[in-house]
PDB file of N, CA, C, O and CB in Angstrom:
ATOM      1  N   MET A   1     107.429  43.051 179.356  1.00  0.00           N
ATOM      2  CA  MET A   1     107.413  44.210 178.322  1.00  0.00           C
ATOM      3  C   MET A   1     106.036  44.157 177.660  1.00  0.00           C
ATOM      4  O   MET A   1     105.436  45.220 177.500  1.00  0.00           O
ATOM      5  CB  MET A   1     108.627  44.073 177.162  1.00  0.00           C
ATOM      6  N   THR A   2     105.507  43.042 177.276  1.00  0.00           N
ATOM      7  CA  THR A   2     104.233  42.954 176.613  1.00  0.00           C
ATOM      8  C   THR A   2     103.031  43.439 177.558  1.00  0.00           C
ATOM      9  O   THR A   2     102.106  44.093 177.077  1.00  0.00           O
ATOM     10  CB  THR A   2     104.020  41.476 176.148  1.00  0.00           C
ATOM     11  N   ILE A   3     103.072  43.114 178.859  1.00  0.00           N
ATOM     12  CA  ILE A   3     102.105  43.628 179.760  1.00  0.00           C
ATOM     13  C   ILE A   3     102.182  45.126 179.930  1.00  0.00           C
ATOM     14  O   ILE A   3     101.146  45.780 180.048  1.00  0.00           O
ATOM     15  CB  ILE A   3     102.251  42.973 181.048  1.00  0.00           C
ATOM     16  N   VAL A   4     103.341  45.674 179.944  1.00  0.00           N
ATOM     17  CA  VAL A   4     103.520  47.106 180.131  1.00  0.00           C
ATOM     18  C   VAL A   4     102.999  47.855 178.922  1.00  0.00           C
ATOM     19  O   VAL A   4     102.359  48.901 179.028  1.00  0.00           O
ATOM     20  CB  VAL A   4     104.992  47.444 180.378  1.00  0.00           C
ATOM     21  N   THR A   5     103.325  47.226 177.665  1.00  0.00           N
ATOM     22  CA  THR A   5     102.807  47.899 176.453  1.00  0.00           C
ATOM     23  C   THR A   5     101.320  47.878 176.335  1.00  0.00           C
ATOM     24  O   THR A   5     100.704  48.885 175.983  1.00  0.00           O
ATOM     25  CB  THR A   5     103.377  47.277 175.239  1.00  0.00           C
ATOM     26  N   GLU A   6     100.711  46.713 176.633  1.00  0.00           N
ATOM     27  CA  GLU A   6      99.295  46.565 176.663  1.00  0.00           C
ATOM     28  C   GLU A   6      98.626  47.597 177.738  1.00  0.00           C
ATOM     29  O   GLU A   6      97.568  48.180 177.500  1.00  0.00           O
ATOM     30  CB  GLU A   6      98.963  45.046 177.008  1.00  0.00           C
ATOM     31  N   THR A   7      99.295  47.739 178.834  1.00  0.00           N
ATOM     32  CA  THR A   7      98.739  48.685 179.951  1.00  0.00           C
ATOM     33  C   THR A   7      98.731  50.045 179.302  1.00  0.00           C
ATOM     34  O   THR A   7      97.739  50.755 179.467  1.00  0.00           O
ATOM     35  CB  THR A   7      99.671  48.703 181.371  1.00  0.00           C
ATOM     36  N   GLY A   8      99.766  50.480 178.567  1.00  0.00           N
ATOM     37  CA  GLY A   8      99.720  51.724 177.914  1.00  0.00           C
ATOM     38  C   GLY A   8      98.687  51.877 176.866  1.00  0.00           C
ATOM     39  O   GLY A   8      98.144  52.952 176.613  1.00  0.00           O
ATOM     40  N   LEU A   9      98.433  50.731 176.252  1.00  0.00           N
ATOM     41  CA  LEU A   9      97.401  50.932 175.111  1.00  0.00           C
ATOM     42  C   LEU A   9      95.935  50.993 175.590  1.00  0.00           C
ATOM     43  O   LEU A   9      95.051  51.419 174.847  1.00  0.00           O
ATOM     44  CB  LEU A   9      97.510  49.750 174.067  1.00  0.00           C
ATOM     45  N   ILE A  10      95.695  50.568 176.819  1.00  0.00           N
ATOM     46  CA  ILE A  10      94.300  50.651 177.450  1.00  0.00           C
ATOM     47  C   ILE A  10      94.234  51.759 178.387  1.00  0.00           C
ATOM     48  O   ILE A  10      93.132  52.060 178.847  1.00  0.00           O
ATOM     49  CB  ILE A  10      93.905  49.361 178.199  1.00  0.00           C
ATOM     50  N   HIS A  11      95.355  52.455 178.755  1.00  0.00           N
ATOM     51  CA  HIS A  11      95.307  53.411 179.905  1.00  0.00           C
ATOM     52  C   HIS A  11      94.985  54.818 179.377  1.00  0.00           C
ATOM     53  O   HIS A  11      95.597  55.282 178.415  1.00  0.00           O
ATOM     54  CB  HIS A  11      96.691  53.422 180.702  1.00  0.00           C
ATOM     55  N   PRO A  12      94.078  55.449 179.979  1.00  0.00           N
ATOM     56  CA  PRO A  12      93.663  56.879 179.574  1.00  0.00           C
ATOM     57  C   PRO A  12      94.888  57.828 179.885  1.00  0.00           C
ATOM     58  O   PRO A  12      95.688  57.513 180.766  1.00  0.00           O
ATOM     59  CB  PRO A  12      92.281  57.392 180.427  1.00  0.00           C
ATOM     60  N   PRO A  13      95.008  58.813 179.269  1.00  0.00           N
ATOM     61  CA  PRO A  13      94.277  59.534 178.289  1.00  0.00           C
ATOM     62  C   PRO A  13      94.615  59.132 176.768  1.00  0.00           C
ATOM     63  O   PRO A  13      93.859  59.408 175.837  1.00  0.00           O
ATOM     64  CB  PRO A  13      94.547  61.003 178.525  1.00  0.00           C
ATOM     65  N   ASP A  14      95.700  58.526 176.638  1.00  0.00           N
ATOM     66  CA  ASP A  14      96.178  58.273 175.303  1.00  0.00           C
ATOM     67  C   ASP A  14      95.898  56.832 174.844  1.00  0.00           C
ATOM     68  O   ASP A  14      96.412  56.430 173.801  1.00  0.00           O
ATOM     69  CB  ASP A  14      97.654  58.562 175.236  1.00  0.00           C
ATOM     70  N   GLY A  15      95.119  56.058 175.567  1.00  0.00           N
ATOM     71  CA  GLY A  15      94.971  54.669 175.234  1.00  0.00           C
ATOM     72  C   GLY A  15      94.350  54.399 173.837  1.00  0.00           C
ATOM     73  O   GLY A  15      93.172  54.671 173.608  1.00  0.00           O
ATOM     74  N   LEU A  16      95.102  53.905 172.996  1.00  0.00           N
ATOM     75  CA  LEU A  16      94.527  53.639 171.620  1.00  0.00           C
ATOM     76  C   LEU A  16      93.413  52.705 171.621  1.00  0.00           C
ATOM     77  O   LEU A  16      92.442  52.939 170.901  1.00  0.00           O
ATOM     78  CB  LEU A  16      95.552  53.101 170.698  1.00  0.00           C
ATOM     79  N   ASN A  17      93.459  51.602 172.405  1.00  0.00           N
ATOM     80  CA  ASN A  17      92.380  50.665 172.432  1.00  0.00           C
ATOM     81  C   ASN A  17      91.058  51.251 172.905  1.00  0.00           C
ATOM     82  O   ASN A  17      89.986  50.761 172.552  1.00  0.00           O
ATOM     83  CB  ASN A  17      92.749  49.539 173.283  1.00  0.00           C
ATOM     84  N   ILE A  18      91.146  52.285 173.690  1.00  0.00           N
ATOM     85  CA  ILE A  18      89.897  52.978 174.173  1.00  0.00           C
ATOM     86  C   ILE A  18      89.064  53.542 172.998  1.00  0.00           C
ATOM     87  O   ILE A  18      87.845  53.386 172.929  1.00  0.00           O
ATOM     88  CB  ILE A  18      90.272  54.155 175.156  1.00  0.00           C
ATOM     89  N   PHE A  19      89.819  54.225 172.056  1.00  0.00           N
ATOM     90  CA  PHE A  19      89.216  54.780 170.894  1.00  0.00           C
ATOM     91  C   PHE A  19      88.717  53.734 169.884  1.00  0.00           C
ATOM     92  O   PHE A  19      87.726  53.919 169.177  1.00  0.00           O
ATOM     93  CB  PHE A  19      90.178  55.677 170.251  1.00  0.00           C
ATOM     94  N   VAL A  20      89.484  52.602 169.865  1.00  0.00           N
ATOM     95  CA  VAL A  20      89.101  51.645 169.030  1.00  0.00           C
ATOM     96  C   VAL A  20      87.666  50.952 169.466  1.00  0.00           C
ATOM     97  O   VAL A  20      86.819  50.672 168.618  1.00  0.00           O
ATOM     98  CB  VAL A  20      90.240  50.679 168.965  1.00  0.00           C
ATOM     99  N   ILE A  21      87.508  50.741 170.676  1.00  0.00           N
ATOM    100  CA  ILE A  21      86.280  50.235 171.351  1.00  0.00           C
ATOM    101  C   ILE A  21      85.266  51.247 171.050  1.00  0.00           C
ATOM    102  O   ILE A  21      84.171  50.886 170.617  1.00  0.00           O
ATOM    103  CB  ILE A  21      86.440  50.015 172.921  1.00  0.00           C
ATOM    104  N   LYS A  22      85.555  52.576 171.255  1.00  0.00           N
ATOM    105  CA  LYS A  22      84.593  53.647 171.067  1.00  0.00           C
ATOM    106  C   LYS A  22      84.040  53.644 169.677  1.00  0.00           C
ATOM    107  O   LYS A  22      82.855  53.915 169.482  1.00  0.00           O
ATOM    108  CB  LYS A  22      85.213  54.974 171.365  1.00  0.00           C
ATOM    109  N   ASN A  23      84.882  53.339 168.682  1.00  0.00           N
ATOM    110  CA  ASN A  23      84.506  53.364 167.274  1.00  0.00           C
ATOM    111  C   ASN A  23      83.670  52.029 166.933  1.00  0.00           C
ATOM    112  O   ASN A  23      82.779  52.020 166.083  1.00  0.00           O
ATOM    113  CB  ASN A  23      85.843  53.489 166.354  1.00  0.00           C
ATOM    114  N   ILE A  24      84.026  50.982 167.632  1.00  0.00           N
ATOM    115  CA  ILE A  24      83.300  49.788 167.369  1.00  0.00           C
ATOM    116  C   ILE A  24      81.908  49.824 167.986  1.00  0.00           C
ATOM    117  O   ILE A  24      80.959  49.320 167.385  1.00  0.00           O
ATOM    118  CB  ILE A  24      84.063  48.617 167.870  1.00  0.00           C
ATOM    119  N   ALA A  25      81.766  50.413 169.180  1.00  0.00           N
ATOM    120  CA  ALA A  25      80.589  50.429 169.790  1.00  0.00           C
ATOM    121  C   ALA A  25      80.157  51.933 170.230  1.00  0.00           C
ATOM    122  O   ALA A  25      80.211  52.316 171.398  1.00  0.00           O
ATOM    123  CB  ALA A  25      80.686  49.477 170.927  1.00  0.00           C
ATOM    124  N   PRO A  26      79.742  52.696 169.195  1.00  0.00           N
ATOM    125  CA  PRO A  26      79.482  54.175 169.392  1.00  0.00           C
ATOM    126  C   PRO A  26      78.461  54.514 170.434  1.00  0.00           C
ATOM    127  O   PRO A  26      78.452  55.618 170.976  1.00  0.00           O
ATOM    128  CB  PRO A  26      79.026  54.792 168.112  1.00  0.00           C
ATOM    129  N   ASP A  27      77.579  53.545 170.722  1.00  0.00           N
ATOM    130  CA  ASP A  27      76.481  53.802 171.656  1.00  0.00           C
ATOM    131  C   ASP A  27      76.891  53.785 173.093  1.00  0.00           C
ATOM    132  O   ASP A  27      76.146  54.264 173.948  1.00  0.00           O
ATOM    133  CB  ASP A  27      75.412  52.814 171.460  1.00  0.00           C
ATOM    134  N   ILE A  28      78.099  53.229 173.405  1.00  0.00           N
ATOM    135  CA  ILE A  28      78.606  53.228 174.766  1.00  0.00           C
ATOM    136  C   ILE A  28      79.363  54.363 175.091  1.00  0.00           C
ATOM    137  O   ILE A  28      80.341  54.613 174.387  1.00  0.00           O
ATOM    138  CB  ILE A  28      79.386  52.111 175.026  1.00  0.00           C
ATOM    139  N   PRO A  29      79.055  55.165 176.125  1.00  0.00           N
ATOM    140  CA  PRO A  29      79.701  56.443 176.403  1.00  0.00           C
ATOM    141  C   PRO A  29      81.153  56.119 176.733  1.00  0.00           C
ATOM    142  O   PRO A  29      81.493  55.052 177.243  1.00  0.00           O
ATOM    143  CB  PRO A  29      78.984  57.232 177.586  1.00  0.00           C
ATOM    144  N   LEU A  30      82.063  57.192 176.385  1.00  0.00           N
ATOM    145  CA  LEU A  30      83.489  57.069 176.630  1.00  0.00           C
ATOM    146  C   LEU A  30      83.745  56.863 178.091  1.00  0.00           C
ATOM    147  O   LEU A  30      84.573  56.025 178.449  1.00  0.00           O
ATOM    148  CB  LEU A  30      84.236  58.288 176.132  1.00  0.00           C
ATOM    149  N   GLY A  31      83.083  57.577 178.944  1.00  0.00           N
ATOM    150  CA  GLY A  31      83.373  57.466 180.435  1.00  0.00           C
ATOM    151  C   GLY A  31      83.110  56.013 180.919  1.00  0.00           C
ATOM    152  O   GLY A  31      83.860  55.518 181.760  1.00  0.00           O
ATOM    153  N   GLU A  32      82.038  55.304 180.396  1.00  0.00           N
ATOM    154  CA  GLU A  32      81.797  53.950 180.748  1.00  0.00           C
ATOM    155  C   GLU A  32      82.822  53.003 180.386  1.00  0.00           C
ATOM    156  O   GLU A  32      83.187  52.105 181.145  1.00  0.00           O
ATOM    157  CB  GLU A  32      80.626  53.533 180.202  1.00  0.00           C
ATOM    158  N   ILE A  33      83.353  53.223 179.074  1.00  0.00           N
ATOM    159  CA  ILE A  33      84.513  52.416 178.633  1.00  0.00           C
ATOM    160  C   ILE A  33      85.731  52.589 179.538  1.00  0.00           C
ATOM    161  O   ILE A  33      86.376  51.619 179.939  1.00  0.00           O
ATOM    162  CB  ILE A  33      84.895  52.789 177.203  1.00  0.00           C
ATOM    163  N   ILE A  34      86.021  53.823 179.842  1.00  0.00           N
ATOM    164  CA  ILE A  34      87.180  54.091 180.674  1.00  0.00           C
ATOM    165  C   ILE A  34      87.102  53.453 182.028  1.00  0.00           C
ATOM    166  O   ILE A  34      88.062  52.820 182.468  1.00  0.00           O
ATOM    167  CB  ILE A  34      87.360  55.540 180.833  1.00  0.00           C
ATOM    168  N   TRP A  35      86.009  53.598 182.689  1.00  0.00           N
ATOM    169  CA  TRP A  35      85.701  53.008 183.997  1.00  0.00           C
ATOM    170  C   TRP A  35      85.747  51.568 183.881  1.00  0.00           C
ATOM    171  O   TRP A  35      86.199  50.979 184.863  1.00  0.00           O
ATOM    172  CB  TRP A  35      84.364  53.437 184.530  1.00  0.00           C
ATOM    173  N   SER A  36      85.365  50.853 182.861  1.00  0.00           N
ATOM    174  CA  SER A  36      85.322  49.514 182.670  1.00  0.00           C
ATOM    175  C   SER A  36      86.713  48.814 182.568  1.00  0.00           C
ATOM    176  O   SER A  36      86.868  47.627 182.857  1.00  0.00           O
ATOM    177  CB  SER A  36      84.544  49.289 181.514  1.00  0.00           C
ATOM    178  N   ILE A  37      87.665  49.594 182.158  1.00  0.00           N
ATOM    179  CA  ILE A  37      89.004  49.029 182.012  1.00  0.00           C
ATOM    180  C   ILE A  37      89.862  49.281 183.281  1.00  0.00           C
ATOM    181  O   ILE A  37      90.985  48.779 183.334  1.00  0.00           O
ATOM    182  CB  ILE A  37      89.698  49.634 180.762  1.00  0.00           C
ATOM    183  N   VAL A  38      89.409  50.002 184.261  1.00  0.00           N
ATOM    184  CA  VAL A  38      90.168  50.177 185.496  1.00  0.00           C
ATOM    185  C   VAL A  38      90.620  48.958 186.186  1.00  0.00           C
ATOM    186  O   VAL A  38      91.771  48.871 186.613  1.00  0.00           O
ATOM    187  CB  VAL A  38      89.408  50.916 186.410  1.00  0.00           C
ATOM    188  N   PRO A  39      89.628  47.875 186.329  1.00  0.00           N
ATOM    189  CA  PRO A  39      90.160  46.776 186.968  1.00  0.00           C
ATOM    190  C   PRO A  39      91.232  45.934 186.216  1.00  0.00           C
ATOM    191  O   PRO A  39      92.027  45.230 186.840  1.00  0.00           O
ATOM    192  CB  PRO A  39      89.087  45.973 187.312  1.00  0.00           C
ATOM    193  N   PHE A  40      91.233  46.025 184.876  1.00  0.00           N
ATOM    194  CA  PHE A  40      92.277  45.465 184.084  1.00  0.00           C
ATOM    195  C   PHE A  40      93.640  46.237 184.230  1.00  0.00           C
ATOM    196  O   PHE A  40      94.710  45.628 184.263  1.00  0.00           O
ATOM    197  CB  PHE A  40      91.824  45.448 182.641  1.00  0.00           C
ATOM    198  N   VAL A  41      93.560  47.483 184.309  1.00  0.00           N
ATOM    199  CA  VAL A  41      94.866  48.260 184.532  1.00  0.00           C
ATOM    200  C   VAL A  41      95.398  47.960 185.884  1.00  0.00           C
ATOM    201  O   VAL A  41      96.611  47.809 186.032  1.00  0.00           O
ATOM    202  CB  VAL A  41      94.668  49.824 184.397  1.00  0.00           C
ATOM    203  N   ILE A  42      94.588  47.865 186.863  1.00  0.00           N
ATOM    204  CA  ILE A  42      95.038  47.476 188.227  1.00  0.00           C
ATOM    205  C   ILE A  42      95.734  46.192 188.280  1.00  0.00           C
ATOM    206  O   ILE A  42      96.777  46.050 188.917  1.00  0.00           O
ATOM    207  CB  ILE A  42      93.907  47.410 189.153  1.00  0.00           C
ATOM    208  N   LEU A  43      95.099  45.134 187.532  1.00  0.00           N
ATOM    209  CA  LEU A  43      95.682  43.804 187.547  1.00  0.00           C
ATOM    210  C   LEU A  43      96.908  43.771 186.864  1.00  0.00           C
ATOM    211  O   LEU A  43      97.855  43.109 187.288  1.00  0.00           O
ATOM    212  CB  LEU A  43      94.821  42.823 186.987  1.00  0.00           C
ATOM    213  N   MET A  44      96.965  44.545 185.672  1.00  0.00           N
ATOM    214  CA  MET A  44      98.229  44.447 184.994  1.00  0.00           C
ATOM    215  C   MET A  44      99.386  45.119 185.705  1.00  0.00           C
ATOM    216  O   MET A  44     100.506  44.611 185.679  1.00  0.00           O
ATOM    217  CB  MET A  44      98.096  45.007 183.663  1.00  0.00           C
ATOM    218  N   LEU A  45      99.127  46.286 186.357  1.00  0.00           N
ATOM    219  CA  LEU A  45     100.078  46.820 187.243  1.00  0.00           C
ATOM    220  C   LEU A  45     100.565  46.056 188.394  1.00  0.00           C
ATOM    221  O   LEU A  45     101.733  46.130 188.774  1.00  0.00           O
ATOM    222  CB  LEU A  45      99.601  47.922 187.700  1.00  0.00           C
ATOM    223  N   LEU A  46      99.571  45.238 189.014  1.00  0.00           N
ATOM    224  CA  LEU A  46      99.921  44.377 190.180  1.00  0.00           C
ATOM    225  C   LEU A  46     100.834  43.299 189.660  1.00  0.00           C
ATOM    226  O   LEU A  46     101.818  42.956 190.314  1.00  0.00           O
ATOM    227  CB  LEU A  46      98.633  43.745 190.886  1.00  0.00           C
ATOM    228  N   VAL A  47     100.493  42.687 188.350  1.00  0.00           N
ATOM    229  CA  VAL A  47     101.315  41.693 187.894  1.00  0.00           C
ATOM    230  C   VAL A  47     102.813  42.169 187.571  1.00  0.00           C
ATOM    231  O   VAL A  47     103.788  41.449 187.783  1.00  0.00           O
ATOM    232  CB  VAL A  47     100.659  41.114 186.713  1.00  0.00           C
ATOM    233  N   VAL A  48     102.881  43.334 187.088  1.00  0.00           N
ATOM    234  CA  VAL A  48     104.297  43.935 186.810  1.00  0.00           C
ATOM    235  C   VAL A  48     105.043  44.055 188.128  1.00  0.00           C
ATOM    236  O   VAL A  48     106.213  43.687 188.229  1.00  0.00           O
ATOM    237  CB  VAL A  48     104.216  45.421 186.102  1.00  0.00           C
ATOM    238  N   VAL A  49     104.371  44.562 189.113  1.00  0.00           N
ATOM    239  CA  VAL A  49     105.057  44.703 190.447  1.00  0.00           C
ATOM    240  C   VAL A  49     105.386  43.398 190.889  1.00  0.00           C
ATOM    241  O   VAL A  49     106.530  43.219 191.306  1.00  0.00           O
ATOM    242  CB  VAL A  49     104.220  45.410 191.514  1.00  0.00           C
ATOM    243  N   LEU A  50     104.557  42.424 190.873  1.00  0.00           N
ATOM    244  CA  LEU A  50     104.925  41.032 191.355  1.00  0.00           C
ATOM    245  C   LEU A  50     106.033  40.407 190.627  1.00  0.00           C
ATOM    246  O   LEU A  50     106.823  39.659 191.202  1.00  0.00           O
ATOM    247  CB  LEU A  50     103.768  40.111 191.256  1.00  0.00           C
ATOM    248  N   ILE A  51     106.125  40.713 189.276  1.00  0.00           N
ATOM    249  CA  ILE A  51     107.280  40.160 188.520  1.00  0.00           C
ATOM    250  C   ILE A  51     108.576  40.956 188.876  1.00  0.00           C
ATOM    251  O   ILE A  51     109.652  40.361 188.924  1.00  0.00           O
ATOM    252  CB  ILE A  51     107.000  40.224 186.945  1.00  0.00           C
ATOM    253  N   CYS A  52     108.493  42.207 189.108  1.00  0.00           N
ATOM    254  CA  CYS A  52     109.648  42.929 189.459  1.00  0.00           C
ATOM    255  C   CYS A  52     110.158  42.565 190.873  1.00  0.00           C
ATOM    256  O   CYS A  52     111.374  42.496 191.052  1.00  0.00           O
ATOM    257  CB  CYS A  52     109.358  44.383 189.354  1.00  0.00           C
ATOM    258  N   VAL A  53     109.245  42.313 191.949  1.00  0.00           N
ATOM    259  CA  VAL A  53     109.650  41.941 193.184  1.00  0.00           C
ATOM    260  C   VAL A  53     110.068  40.491 193.356  1.00  0.00           C
ATOM    261  O   VAL A  53     110.990  40.166 194.104  1.00  0.00           O
ATOM    262  CB  VAL A  53     108.648  42.253 194.044  1.00  0.00           C
ATOM    263  N   PHE A  54     109.279  39.541 192.558  1.00  0.00           N
ATOM    264  CA  PHE A  54     109.691  38.182 192.673  1.00  0.00           C
ATOM    265  C   PHE A  54     110.096  37.766 191.246  1.00  0.00           C
ATOM    266  O   PHE A  54     109.298  37.157 190.533  1.00  0.00           O
ATOM    267  CB  PHE A  54     108.549  37.266 193.289  1.00  0.00           C
ATOM    268  N   SER A  55     111.234  38.067 190.863  1.00  0.00           N
ATOM    269  CA  SER A  55     111.682  37.829 189.492  1.00  0.00           C
ATOM    270  C   SER A  55     111.764  36.265 189.080  1.00  0.00           C
ATOM    271  O   SER A  55     111.730  35.814 187.936  1.00  0.00           O
ATOM    272  CB  SER A  55     113.085  38.499 189.332  1.00  0.00           C
ATOM    273  N   GLY A  56     111.874  35.592 190.225  1.00  0.00           N
ATOM    274  CA  GLY A  56     112.029  34.070 189.986  1.00  0.00           C
ATOM    275  C   GLY A  56     110.670  33.510 189.380  1.00  0.00           C
ATOM    276  O   GLY A  56     110.653  32.387 188.876  1.00  0.00           O
ATOM    277  N   ILE A  57     109.553  34.288 189.434  1.00  0.00           N
ATOM    278  CA  ILE A  57     108.305  33.803 188.842  1.00  0.00           C
ATOM    279  C   ILE A  57     108.437  33.605 187.303  1.00  0.00           C
ATOM    280  O   ILE A  57     107.802  32.720 186.731  1.00  0.00           O
ATOM    281  CB  ILE A  57     107.158  34.800 189.158  1.00  0.00           C
ATOM    282  N   THR A  58     109.263  34.436 186.658  1.00  0.00           N
ATOM    283  CA  THR A  58     109.325  34.373 185.217  1.00  0.00           C
ATOM    284  C   THR A  58     110.146  33.212 184.762  1.00  0.00           C
ATOM    285  O   THR A  58     110.017  32.806 183.607  1.00  0.00           O
ATOM    286  CB  THR A  58     109.876  35.637 184.657  1.00  0.00           C
ATOM    287  N   ASN A  59     111.037  32.613 185.647  1.00  0.00           N
ATOM    288  CA  ASN A  59     111.918  31.570 185.278  1.00  0.00           C
ATOM    289  C   ASN A  59     111.442  30.237 185.786  1.00  0.00           C
ATOM    290  O   ASN A  59     111.980  29.187 185.436  1.00  0.00           O
ATOM    291  CB  ASN A  59     113.272  31.857 185.768  1.00  0.00           C
ATOM    292  N   GLY A  60     110.360  30.300 186.669  1.00  0.00           N
ATOM    293  CA  GLY A  60     109.881  29.008 187.287  1.00  0.00           C
ATOM    294  C   GLY A  60     109.490  27.930 186.402  1.00  0.00           C
ATOM    295  O   GLY A  60     109.980  26.806 186.509  1.00  0.00           O
ATOM    296  N   LEU A  61     108.556  28.260 185.463  1.00  0.00           N
ATOM    297  CA  LEU A  61     108.112  27.162 184.584  1.00  0.00           C
ATOM    298  C   LEU A  61     109.153  26.718 183.623  1.00  0.00           C
ATOM    299  O   LEU A  61     109.295  25.507 183.451  1.00  0.00           O
ATOM    300  CB  LEU A  61     106.909  27.561 183.823  1.00  0.00           C
ATOM    301  N   PRO A  62     109.979  27.656 182.905  1.00  0.00           N
ATOM    302  CA  PRO A  62     111.053  26.947 182.202  1.00  0.00           C
ATOM    303  C   PRO A  62     112.045  26.065 182.942  1.00  0.00           C
ATOM    304  O   PRO A  62     112.543  25.052 182.449  1.00  0.00           O
ATOM    305  CB  PRO A  62     111.792  27.889 181.544  1.00  0.00           C
ATOM    306  N   ASP A  63     112.299  26.533 184.182  1.00  0.00           N
ATOM    307  CA  ASP A  63     113.182  25.631 184.892  1.00  0.00           C
ATOM    308  C   ASP A  63     112.572  24.327 185.252  1.00  0.00           C
ATOM    309  O   ASP A  63     113.273  23.316 185.286  1.00  0.00           O
ATOM    310  CB  ASP A  63     113.664  26.262 186.092  1.00  0.00           C
ATOM    311  N   MET A  64     111.208  24.294 185.544  1.00  0.00           N
ATOM    312  CA  MET A  64     110.598  23.024 185.779  1.00  0.00           C
ATOM    313  C   MET A  64     110.532  22.134 184.556  1.00  0.00           C
ATOM    314  O   MET A  64     110.571  20.912 184.696  1.00  0.00           O
ATOM    315  CB  MET A  64     109.260  23.227 186.305  1.00  0.00           C
ATOM    316  N   ILE A  65     110.429  22.724 183.306  1.00  0.00           N
ATOM    317  CA  ILE A  65     110.398  21.987 182.121  1.00  0.00           C
ATOM    318  C   ILE A  65     111.716  21.416 181.782  1.00  0.00           C
ATOM    319  O   ILE A  65     111.833  20.254 181.394  1.00  0.00           O
ATOM    320  CB  ILE A  65     109.917  22.794 181.057  1.00  0.00           C
ATOM    321  N   MET A  66     112.682  22.204 181.921  1.00  0.00           N
ATOM    322  CA  MET A  66     114.152  21.865 181.570  1.00  0.00           C
ATOM    323  C   MET A  66     114.666  20.844 182.525  1.00  0.00           C
ATOM    324  O   MET A  66     115.289  19.853 182.144  1.00  0.00           O
ATOM    325  CB  MET A  66     115.107  23.148 181.628  1.00  0.00           C
ATOM    326  N   GLY A  67     114.386  21.110 183.811  1.00  0.00           N
ATOM    327  CA  GLY A  67     114.802  20.271 184.865  1.00  0.00           C
ATOM    328  C   GLY A  67     116.335  20.147 184.926  1.00  0.00           C
ATOM    329  O   GLY A  67     117.046  21.152 184.932  1.00  0.00           O
ATOM    330  N   PRO A  68     116.837  18.882 184.970  1.00  0.00           N
ATOM    331  CA  PRO A  68     118.260  18.690 185.043  1.00  0.00           C
ATOM    332  C   PRO A  68     118.993  19.066 183.855  1.00  0.00           C
ATOM    333  O   PRO A  68     120.203  19.269 183.955  1.00  0.00           O
ATOM    334  CB  PRO A  68     118.556  17.361 185.333  1.00  0.00           C
ATOM    335  N   MET A  69     118.397  19.185 182.726  1.00  0.00           N
ATOM    336  CA  MET A  69     118.966  19.506 181.517  1.00  0.00           C
ATOM    337  C   MET A  69     119.374  20.957 181.396  1.00  0.00           C
ATOM    338  O   MET A  69     120.174  21.325 180.536  1.00  0.00           O
ATOM    339  CB  MET A  69     118.068  19.151 180.493  1.00  0.00           C
ATOM    340  N   ALA A  70     118.812  21.778 182.273  1.00  0.00           N
ATOM    341  CA  ALA A  70     119.148  23.235 182.262  1.00  0.00           C
ATOM    342  C   ALA A  70     120.703  23.463 182.484  1.00  0.00           C
ATOM    343  O   ALA A  70     121.366  22.883 183.344  1.00  0.00           O
ATOM    344  CB  ALA A  70     118.308  23.993 183.412  1.00  0.00           C
ATOM    345  N   VAL A  71     121.161  24.351 181.621  1.00  0.00           N
ATOM    346  CA  VAL A  71     122.662  24.748 181.824  1.00  0.00           C
ATOM    347  C   VAL A  71     122.654  25.991 182.663  1.00  0.00           C
ATOM    348  O   VAL A  71     122.005  27.002 182.392  1.00  0.00           O
ATOM    349  CB  VAL A  71     123.472  25.036 180.396  1.00  0.00           C
ATOM    350  N   LYS A  72     123.498  25.815 183.796  1.00  0.00           N
ATOM    351  CA  LYS A  72     123.523  27.000 184.706  1.00  0.00           C
ATOM    352  C   LYS A  72     124.927  27.430 184.799  1.00  0.00           C
ATOM    353  O   LYS A  72     125.232  28.399 185.494  1.00  0.00           O
ATOM    354  CB  LYS A  72     122.942  26.699 186.136  1.00  0.00           C
TER     355      LYS A  72
END
């Protein structure tokens, strides 16, 4: 849920973080800011798809830590 929320915050046209960056660095054109976030949006969407397809990823680390103590 956090990854999807952050994707929405940086995704144009309503990305709040885009306008925050524009106000912090007004000398950088808005188009350059938008093109620079494209790799991050693609990676976030790829992670969401991987988690949806392979849902065991989300429980792998907790299962390894809990080991035999895990209640099933």
